[in-house]
N, C-alpha and C positions, 0 to 999 in steps of 0.2 A: 476501554481501559480497564485493567484490573489493578486495584490497589492492595499492597501487602505491607503490614506493619509487624515487625517482630518485638517481642519482649521476653524477659525472663532470664537473660544472661547474667553472669556475675562470676565472682571468685568462689570456687569450690575446692576442697581438699581431694587429693587422690583416693579413689575408692567411694567417693560421694556420689550424689545424684542431683540432677537439676532438670527442670522441665521448661521448655521453651514454648512460646505460643505465637501464633502468626494470625493476625486478624485480616480477613479477606472481605474486600467490598468492591464495588464498581460492577462492571459487566461481566458477571461470572459465568453466564451461559457460554457453553462451548469449551470450558476448561477440561482438559482431558486428564492431565497429570499435575500433581503437586509434589514438590521435593524440598528437602533441606539440603543445603550445600554448606561446606566448610572451607574456609580459606585460612590455612595455617601459615604462619611466617615461613618465607622462602619455599612455599610449596604451591602447587597449582590448586585452583579450587576444585573441590571434588564433592560428588553427591554422596551423602551419608544415609539417606533415606528417601524412598519415593513411593508414592501412593496413587493409585488409580482413582481420580476424583469421584467417579459415580460407582465403580464397583468395589472400591475399597481394597483391592488387593495391594500388598506391599512388597518392596524389595529393599535389600540392603547390601553393602559390600561386605566382604569378610571381616574387614577391620572393626566393625561395629556390630555385626550380627551377634544376637544374643544379649547385648547391652542396650541398644537403642531401640525405641519403639515409636512408630509414627502413627498418629491417629487424628480423627477430625470429629467435630461436633455433629450431632444429627442434622443440624440446619446447614452443614458444610460451610460455615462462615468463620470457623476457627480451626486451625491446623496446629497440632501439638507435636513436640519431640521429646519423649521422656528418655533421658540419659542416665544410665546407672553405671556403677563401676568405672567411673571416669578415670582416665589415665592423663598424664601430662601431654601425651601426644594428641589428645582430644581438644587442646587449646586452640582457639582460632575465632574467627568472626563467622557466625553462622547466619546463612541467609535463607529466607523462604522464597521459593520460586514457582512459577507455574507456566505450562505451555498449553496451547490449544491444538497442537498438531496431534492428529489421532493416531491409532494403531497400536502404540505401545509407549511406555514411559521411558523418556530418553535419559541417558546418563551424562550426556555431553552438556555442559553448561551453555554452549552457544545455541542449543535448541530451545532454551527457554526464553519466552518473550517478556516475561514480568518477573520483577525482582523487588524485594524489600530492601531497606537500607542496611540490614544486618544487626547483629547484637554480639557483643563480645562475651566469649566463655573462657575464662582462665582457670586451668586446673594446676594447682600449686600448693604446697605445704607451706 
């Protein structure tokens, strides 16, 4: 089992920045990909950042490209999401997730076996 615990959410004004953290523990051997997902009100949960756990390569959807940066500590036990130039549309619950399926980082939330409980991000003036 892999345990994931998010932190760092909160209320931020449009144009502001926020950094989320995800503490990773448990049986981390075999993790192939980690991702941040966002669940906005009345929208499907979507991946906003993915990182190959060992290689460190990253991918983002166009909606956040250039504004969000995913990274991890050298010991690979903490995942971060730096969010800049935040917009009201970025509001939602942000989840940290991991999958052990190899080959490539999946975008579909159904492919992720491990999830945190989420942290709320609200972008509002």
